[in-house]
N, C-alpha and C positions, 0 to 999 in steps of 0.2 A: 909138040906141041905142051907136053908136061918143061921141056925146057925152057922154053918160053915164058911162060907164068914164074918158074921158080927165076928167072935173070928177070923176071922186072920187082916180083916180092924183093931184093935185095936186094935193089937200086929204090926203090922204096921206104926200106931199112935203111938203108946210107942218107938218105935223103932224108927220113927222120931223124939219126942222129946227129945229124949236122944242125939240123934246125932246133934241138934239143942243146948241142951245142954256143951255136951260136948267139940265144936265148942265155942262157946260164950266164956264158962271157959279158949281155950285156945287163942283164940282173948284178954283177957284182961291180960291174965299172960305175953301172949309175948308183947304187950303193958306195961305189967310193970316193965317185962326184962328191953325193950330197953331205957324206960325211967331214967332207976338205970345207966343200961351204959352209955348212953347219957353223965347224972352228973358227973363218974367220967371220961369220956374226955372232957368236960368242966373243969374239975377242973384239969386237966393235970395230973393222977395218972395214965400213962398208963400201969400198970400193973394190977390193976383193975378193966379199961378199959374193956384190952382184956378179963379177965375173964368175967366179965357182959356181953359185948357182946358174945360170946362163949356160953355163958346159954342164949340172945339171938335169937344166931345162932341155936341153936337146935328146939328152939321153933317155931323159924316163915320153921322150914326144915317142921315138925310135919303138922303146918297149910297148904300147898303145898299137904300134903301124905288126911289130909283129909276135909278142905276146897271144900265148892259149885262153890267158884270164883275162881277157879285157877285164871285166869289174877290176882287178887289182888293180892293172895299170890303170886303168882313170883313175882309181885311190889318189895311185901315186901320185901322177902325174900333175891332178887338180891341185896335193899336197904341199908338192916341189914347185909348182905355180907360184902357192898362194907364201910360201917364202921367199922367193924369188921376189913378185910382188911385193913384198913388208920393205928387202933390200932397194929396191928402186927407188919407194916410197922412200925409203931415210938416206935415199942421197938425193934426194930432190928430184928426181925424173918420175914422178908418176904420169904423165906424158908418154914415155916411152913403156909405162906398161899396158898404156889403153891400144897401143899396138899390138903388145904382147898377146894382153886378151883378141883381141879380132882374129891372130892368129890358132889360139887356142879353141877358139868358140869355132872355126871351122877343123879342125885338127874330131875333136869332140863330135862335132854335129855328122862326120863320117859314123860315130859305135853308137851314138848314141840320139835319143831326139830332141826335137830345138828343143822344147821344157825342160828336158830330164838335162840339157848342156847350159841353159839359161840359168838352172837352180841351182850346179856344181857350181857356178863364174860365177855367182852370189859373193859369196865372201869374199874373191879375190877385187870384185867392182868396191865391195864396200869400202876395201884398203885406200880406195884412190879419194874416199868421201871424206873418212875417219880423220881426225889428227893424229899427232905422233902419241899421242898416252892411251886415245885407245889403241891402236895398232899394238901399242907397246902391250896393253894388255892381252889383247887375244895371244898375240906369238908364245905372250905366257903361259900361257893353259892351254895352249898345243902340249911346250916343251912338257907340263906339269903331263897330262895326260898322258904324254908318252913312255913318262918316266912309274906312271901307276899301270902301266900296264905293261911292259918290261918286268919290277917287279910280278905281277899276278903272273907272268910267265913262268918266272926262274923259281 
């Protein structure tokens, strides 16, 4: 009986290790894709930014499903979606953003209540209805907050 129990523990430990490795790789890939997308955004190469953000967004969606910490994964997903939405609006593809928002709503409702999902997506919905100047202000505020947080950490 002890041998079966030990074999089961070994398999469970192996599965956990493989999951942690896969999760670490997925997080690294998401950060890499997001950095690339932000580089394109800062260069104002909007079409390249849209393509890069689409990849980062897809990776962020994967992370929601596999991450141990759903709160962090959802926060990163919504932030990636906001930046992706901004780049879509810059290329006058807000109708595409509405389709992406529908997918995001379905994804988020797997892990959050409908009310919370609506609250999380409200800033992105606001992107669609805002003018270009307002969207620029919101993005600049986000990046300024990021810079302040990085200074506080170091």
